[in-house]
C-alpha positions as CSV (number, residue, x, y, z in Angstrom):
1,M,-6.0,-13.2,79.5
2,S,-3.3,-13.5,76.9
3,D,-1.4,-16.7,76.5
4,G,1.5,-14.8,74.8
5,K,0.4,-15.7,71.2
6,K,-0.5,-13.1,68.8
7,S,-3.8,-13.4,67.0
8,F,-4.7,-11.7,63.7
9,P,-8.0,-10.3,62.8
10,S,-10.0,-12.5,60.4
11,H,-9.9,-9.9,57.6
12,A,-6.1,-10.0,57.5
13,R,-5.9,-13.8,57.1
14,K,-6.9,-13.6,53.4
15,Y,-3.5,-11.9,52.6
16,K,-1.5,-14.9,53.8
17,L,0.3,-16.7,50.9
18,D,-1.4,-19.8,49.5
19,Y,1.2,-22.6,49.6
20,S,-1.2,-25.2,48.5
21,S,-0.6,-27.1,45.2
22,S,-3.1,-24.9,43.3
23,G,-1.3,-21.8,44.6
24,V,2.1,-23.0,43.5
25,L,0.7,-23.9,40.1
26,K,-0.7,-20.4,39.7
27,I,2.7,-18.8,40.5
28,L,4.5,-21.1,38.1
29,L,2.0,-20.3,35.3
30,F,2.5,-16.6,35.9
31,V,6.3,-16.9,35.8
32,L,6.1,-19.0,32.6
33,F,3.7,-16.4,31.0
34,A,6.1,-13.6,31.9
35,E,9.0,-15.5,30.5
36,F,7.1,-16.2,27.3
37,C,6.2,-12.5,26.9
38,A,9.8,-11.5,27.4
39,W,10.9,-14.1,24.8
40,A,8.2,-13.0,22.3
41,Y,9.2,-9.4,22.7
42,Q,12.9,-10.2,22.1
43,T,12.0,-12.0,18.9
44,T,10.4,-8.9,17.5
45,L,13.6,-6.9,18.0
46,P,15.9,-6.8,14.9
47,P,19.6,-7.3,15.4
48,P,21.9,-4.2,15.1
49,P,23.2,-3.5,11.6
50,T,26.3,-5.4,10.4
51,K,29.4,-3.2,10.5
52,L,30.9,-2.4,7.1
53,G,34.3,-3.6,6.1
54,S,36.2,-2.3,3.1
55,L,34.3,-0.1,0.7
56,T,33.8,-0.6,-3.0
57,S,32.8,3.0,-3.9
58,P,33.0,6.6,-2.7
59,R,30.8,8.1,0.0
60,I,29.7,11.6,1.0
61,K,29.2,12.6,4.6
62,L,25.8,14.2,5.4
63,R,25.1,16.9,7.8
64,D,23.8,14.5,10.5
65,G,27.0,12.4,10.3
66,R,25.7,9.6,8.1
67,H,27.3,8.5,4.9
68,L,25.8,7.9,1.5
69,S,27.5,5.6,-1.0
70,Y,27.3,6.3,-4.7
71,K,28.6,5.1,-8.1
72,E,29.1,7.3,-11.2
73,S,28.6,6.4,-14.8
74,G,28.0,8.0,-18.2
75,V,30.0,10.9,-19.5
76,P,32.3,12.9,-17.2
77,K,30.4,15.1,-14.8
78,D,32.1,18.3,-16.0
79,E,31.2,17.6,-19.6
80,A,27.6,16.5,-19.0
81,R,24.6,18.3,-20.3
82,S,22.2,16.3,-18.1
83,K,22.9,15.0,-14.6
84,I,20.7,12.3,-13.2
85,I,20.5,10.9,-9.7
86,Y,19.2,7.3,-9.8
87,V,17.4,5.6,-6.9
88,H,17.4,1.8,-6.8
89,C,14.6,-0.6,-6.1
90,F,13.6,-2.9,-3.2
91,D,16.3,-5.4,-2.2
92,C,18.8,-3.9,-4.7
93,S,21.7,-1.5,-4.6
94,K,23.5,1.1,-6.7
95,Y,24.8,-1.8,-8.8
96,Q,21.3,-2.5,-10.1
97,D,21.0,0.5,-12.4
98,P,18.9,-0.2,-15.5
99,F,20.6,2.5,-17.5
100,A,23.9,0.7,-17.0
101,F,22.4,-2.4,-18.7
102,S,19.9,-1.2,-21.2
103,A,21.0,2.3,-22.4
104,S,23.5,2.2,-25.2
105,P,26.8,4.0,-24.7
106,A,26.1,5.9,-28.0
107,V,22.9,7.3,-26.6
108,I,24.5,8.2,-23.3
109,E,27.2,10.0,-25.2
110,E,24.8,11.8,-27.6
111,L,22.6,13.1,-24.8
112,G,25.6,14.0,-22.6
113,V,24.3,12.1,-19.6
114,Y,26.0,11.7,-16.3
115,I,24.4,9.3,-13.8
116,V,25.1,8.9,-10.1
117,A,23.4,5.9,-8.5
118,L,23.2,5.9,-4.7
119,D,22.7,3.3,-2.1
120,R,19.6,4.2,-0.1
121,P,20.1,4.4,3.7
122,G,20.7,1.0,5.2
123,Y,21.4,-0.6,1.8
124,G,24.8,-1.4,0.4
125,E,27.4,0.9,1.8
126,S,25.1,3.8,2.9
127,D,24.7,4.2,6.7
128,P,21.2,3.3,8.1
129,D,18.9,6.1,9.0
130,P,16.9,5.0,12.2
131,K,14.9,8.3,11.8
132,R,14.1,7.7,8.1
133,T,10.8,9.1,6.9
134,V,9.0,9.6,3.5
135,K,10.6,13.1,3.4
136,S,14.1,12.4,4.7
137,L,15.5,10.6,1.6
138,A,14.4,13.4,-0.7
139,L,16.5,15.7,1.5
140,D,19.4,13.2,1.4
141,I,19.2,13.3,-2.4
142,E,19.4,17.1,-2.4
143,E,22.4,17.0,-0.1
144,L,24.1,14.4,-2.3
145,A,23.6,16.7,-5.3
146,D,25.2,19.6,-3.4
147,E,28.1,17.6,-2.2
148,L,28.8,16.4,-5.8
149,N,28.4,19.9,-7.2
150,L,25.6,18.8,-9.6
151,G,24.4,22.4,-9.9
152,E,21.2,24.2,-9.0
153,K,19.0,21.7,-10.8
154,F,19.3,18.0,-11.7
155,Y,17.1,15.1,-12.8
156,V,16.0,12.2,-10.6
157,A,15.0,8.7,-11.7
158,G,13.8,5.8,-9.6
159,Y,12.7,2.2,-10.2
160,S,10.1,0.3,-8.3
161,M,10.5,1.3,-4.6
162,G,13.0,3.8,-5.8
163,G,10.3,5.2,-8.1
164,E,8.0,5.7,-5.2
165,V,10.8,7.9,-3.6
166,I,10.6,10.2,-6.6
167,W,7.1,11.3,-5.5
168,S,8.9,12.6,-2.3
169,C,11.3,14.5,-4.5
170,L,8.5,16.1,-6.4
171,K,6.9,17.0,-3.1
172,Y,9.8,18.3,-1.0
173,I,12.5,19.4,-3.5
174,P,10.7,20.4,-6.7
175,H,12.7,23.6,-6.9
176,R,15.8,21.6,-7.5
177,L,14.5,19.4,-10.3
178,Q,14.9,19.6,-14.0
179,G,12.7,16.6,-14.6
180,A,11.9,13.1,-13.2
181,I,11.4,9.5,-14.2
182,L,9.3,7.0,-12.3
183,I,9.8,3.4,-13.5
184,S,7.3,0.8,-12.2
185,P,6.9,2.9,-9.0
186,A,5.6,1.1,-6.0
187,V,2.1,2.1,-4.9
188,N,0.8,2.6,-1.4
189,Y,-2.7,1.1,-1.3
190,W,-3.5,3.4,1.6
191,W,-3.0,6.7,-0.3
192,H,-6.4,8.3,0.5
193,N,-7.1,9.7,-3.0
194,L,-7.1,6.2,-4.6
195,P,-10.7,5.0,-5.1
196,S,-11.4,2.1,-2.7
197,N,-13.0,0.0,-5.4
198,L,-9.7,0.2,-7.4
199,T,-7.4,-0.5,-4.5
200,S,-9.6,-3.4,-3.2
201,E,-9.6,-5.0,-6.6
202,A,-5.8,-4.5,-7.1
203,Y,-5.1,-5.7,-3.5
204,S,-7.1,-8.8,-4.0
205,R,-5.0,-9.8,-7.0
206,Q,-1.8,-9.8,-4.9
207,L,-0.6,-13.1,-3.4
208,Q,-2.1,-13.9,0.0
209,Q,1.4,-13.8,1.5
210,D,1.8,-10.2,0.2
211,Q,-1.6,-9.1,1.4
212,W,-0.6,-10.1,4.9
213,S,2.9,-8.7,4.7
214,L,1.7,-5.3,3.6
215,R,-1.0,-5.2,6.3
216,V,1.7,-5.8,8.9
217,A,4.0,-3.1,7.4
218,H,1.1,-0.6,7.4
219,Y,-0.7,-1.4,10.7
220,L,2.0,-3.1,12.8
221,P,5.4,-1.9,11.5
222,W,7.1,-3.0,14.7
223,L,6.3,-6.6,13.7
224,T,7.6,-6.4,10.1
225,Y,11.0,-7.9,10.9
226,W,9.5,-10.7,13.0
227,W,6.8,-11.5,10.3
228,N,9.3,-11.8,7.5
229,T,11.9,-13.8,9.3
230,R,9.6,-16.6,10.7
231,S,9.5,-20.0,8.9
232,W,5.9,-20.6,10.1
233,F,4.4,-18.6,7.2
234,P,5.7,-17.1,4.0
235,G,6.9,-13.5,4.0
236,F,6.8,-10.9,1.3
237,S,7.1,-12.6,-2.0
238,V,9.8,-10.3,-3.4
239,I,12.0,-11.3,-0.4
240,T,11.3,-15.0,-0.7
241,Q,11.7,-14.8,-4.5
242,N,8.3,-16.5,-5.2
243,P,8.3,-17.2,-9.0
244,A,4.6,-16.4,-9.1
245,V,5.3,-12.7,-9.0
246,F,7.4,-12.7,-12.2
247,S,5.7,-12.6,-15.6
248,P,7.1,-14.6,-18.5
249,A,8.6,-11.3,-19.8
250,D,10.3,-10.9,-16.4
251,V,11.8,-14.4,-16.6
252,E,13.2,-13.6,-20.0
253,V,14.7,-10.3,-19.0
254,V,16.3,-11.7,-15.9
255,A,17.8,-14.6,-17.9
256,K,19.3,-12.2,-20.4
257,L,20.6,-9.9,-17.7
258,N,22.3,-12.8,-15.9
259,A,23.9,-13.8,-19.2
260,M,25.2,-10.3,-19.7
261,I,27.0,-10.3,-16.3
262,T,30.3,-12.1,-17.1
263,D,32.4,-10.4,-14.4
264,P,32.3,-12.6,-11.3
265,N,33.1,-9.6,-9.1
266,Q,30.1,-7.6,-10.5
267,A,27.8,-10.6,-10.0
268,K,29.0,-10.9,-6.4
269,L,28.4,-7.2,-5.7
270,M,24.9,-7.4,-7.1
271,Q,24.1,-10.4,-5.0
272,T,25.6,-9.4,-1.7
273,Q,25.4,-5.6,-1.5
274,P,21.6,-5.1,-0.9
275,R,21.5,-6.7,2.5
276,L,25.2,-6.1,3.4
277,Q,24.2,-4.4,6.7
278,G,21.3,-6.8,7.5
279,E,17.7,-7.2,6.5
280,F,16.0,-4.8,8.9
281,E,17.7,-1.6,8.0
282,S,17.3,-2.3,4.3
283,I,14.3,-4.3,3.2
284,H,12.2,-4.3,6.3
285,R,12.5,-0.6,7.0
286,D,11.8,-0.1,3.3
287,M,8.5,-1.9,3.7
288,N,7.5,0.2,6.7
289,I,8.2,3.4,4.8
290,G,6.8,2.4,1.5
291,W,3.5,1.0,2.8
292,G,3.3,2.9,6.0
293,K,1.5,6.1,6.8
294,W,2.5,8.9,4.4
295,E,2.6,12.6,5.2
296,F,1.1,13.4,1.8
297,D,-0.7,11.8,-1.1
298,P,1.0,12.0,-4.6
299,L,-2.4,12.7,-6.1
300,D,-2.4,16.0,-4.3
301,L,0.8,17.2,-6.1
302,E,0.7,20.0,-8.6
303,N,2.9,20.2,-11.7
304,P,6.3,21.4,-10.5
305,F,7.2,22.5,-14.0
306,Q,4.4,24.8,-15.0
307,N,6.8,27.6,-15.7
308,S,9.7,25.6,-17.1
309,N,10.5,23.0,-19.7
310,G,10.8,20.2,-17.2
311,S,8.7,17.0,-17.3
312,V,7.7,14.0,-15.3
313,H,7.6,10.6,-17.0
314,L,5.9,7.5,-15.5
315,W,6.8,4.2,-17.2
316,M,4.8,1.0,-16.6
317,G,4.6,-2.5,-18.0
318,D,1.1,-3.8,-18.5
319,E,1.9,-7.3,-17.3
320,D,3.5,-6.2,-14.1
321,R,2.5,-8.7,-11.3
322,I,4.1,-6.7,-8.5
323,V,2.8,-3.2,-9.0
324,P,-0.9,-3.0,-10.3
325,V,-1.0,-1.2,-13.6
326,T,-4.7,-0.3,-12.9
327,L,-3.6,2.0,-10.1
328,Q,-0.8,3.6,-12.2
329,R,-3.3,4.4,-15.0
330,Y,-5.6,6.1,-12.5
331,I,-2.7,8.2,-11.1
332,A,-1.6,9.2,-14.6
333,Q,-5.2,10.1,-15.5
334,Q,-5.6,12.3,-12.4
335,L,-2.3,14.0,-12.8
336,G,-2.6,15.3,-16.3
337,W,0.9,16.7,-16.4
338,I,2.4,13.3,-16.0
339,K,3.7,11.8,-19.3
340,Y,2.5,8.2,-19.1
341,H,4.2,5.4,-21.0
342,E,2.8,1.9,-20.9
343,V,5.0,-0.9,-22.3
344,V,2.8,-3.6,-23.9
345,G,3.8,-7.1,-22.7
346,G,6.3,-5.5,-20.2
347,G,6.7,-7.0,-16.7
348,H,8.1,-5.4,-13.6
349,T,11.7,-5.6,-14.9
350,F,11.0,-4.2,-18.4
351,A,13.5,-1.3,-17.8
352,F,16.4,-3.8,-18.0
353,A,15.2,-5.1,-21.4
354,D,17.1,-4.4,-24.6
355,D,17.4,-0.6,-25.3
356,M,14.7,0.3,-22.8
357,G,17.1,2.5,-20.9
358,S,17.9,4.4,-24.1
359,D,14.2,4.9,-24.8
360,I,13.5,6.2,-21.3
361,L,16.4,8.7,-21.4
362,Q,15.5,9.9,-24.9
363,A,11.8,10.5,-23.9
364,L,12.9,12.6,-21.0
365,L,15.8,14.5,-22.5
366,R,14.7,15.1,-26.1
367,V,11.4,16.5,-24.8
368,N,13.2,18.8,-22.4
């Protein structure tokens, strides 16, 4: 007979909640772990880019709605015999143009050179490009040339990370180029045609903090912002300005450069413009692109000027502590059509040294 109370089968009793102290502890630990995971995920997310205020230079509007900022120098565009688009380096902007500092006005005038230096996407006053790829900036450069009416063909020049961009121009817009200059171009250690013994040796010579930073950018790009903004360990040495990456020649060049800049407004622009919109869309995205997975290997490129007088010049200092000269030598040897110039005693910043800008322009334009 039933006494009115319901009974449950024994196999169902195991689903009853455990309100013992050990059960409550398990629940609390689970909640804390979930909270920690949510917090950790949030710390990897970069903040949105900072909105721009008043602009210091003109911009063009690209087809996708973004804007590119630029600065002109040299002879007037309509009088120029040679038109060059300059691409700046890592953590810099259009205001860090070596030709503006180390090319004499007389040489610029003699050669009839017009130079337009742009802010790369996310740097300075150019809009970020969340969809940026190795290819996209080359197409942006082509569109800039068209918007500024530079003609069917033009020259490109890039320094350091901007020099690496020139490989993309040679790959994706060779039909638009009259010639190209790569100055201390960054090297991706994961380009598949570079011999592993050379890359391993060159990589081992980098600072430990840089070895880790580049590994993160290549294998875990979603962690690049987090890795380089934590105080628990040092980030990429160029970001932290570790003096160990600057050769004695670099120290001398930078000291002279600072002495040349007597205009406080110019000094302020050079200091504040690179990260004007925040670190992620400028320097961190730069790392992810530069040392990420490329769609092509520069060593597979063919001479784009076989049927013309154009030329490609690669300049490198033999005491560069940021970009390994051994890898540049190998690239130049494999690409026989590259005109390779090695500056004895030159560091990473040699292009800003006295008259180097003049030498670089003359080598390109007097040959062509």
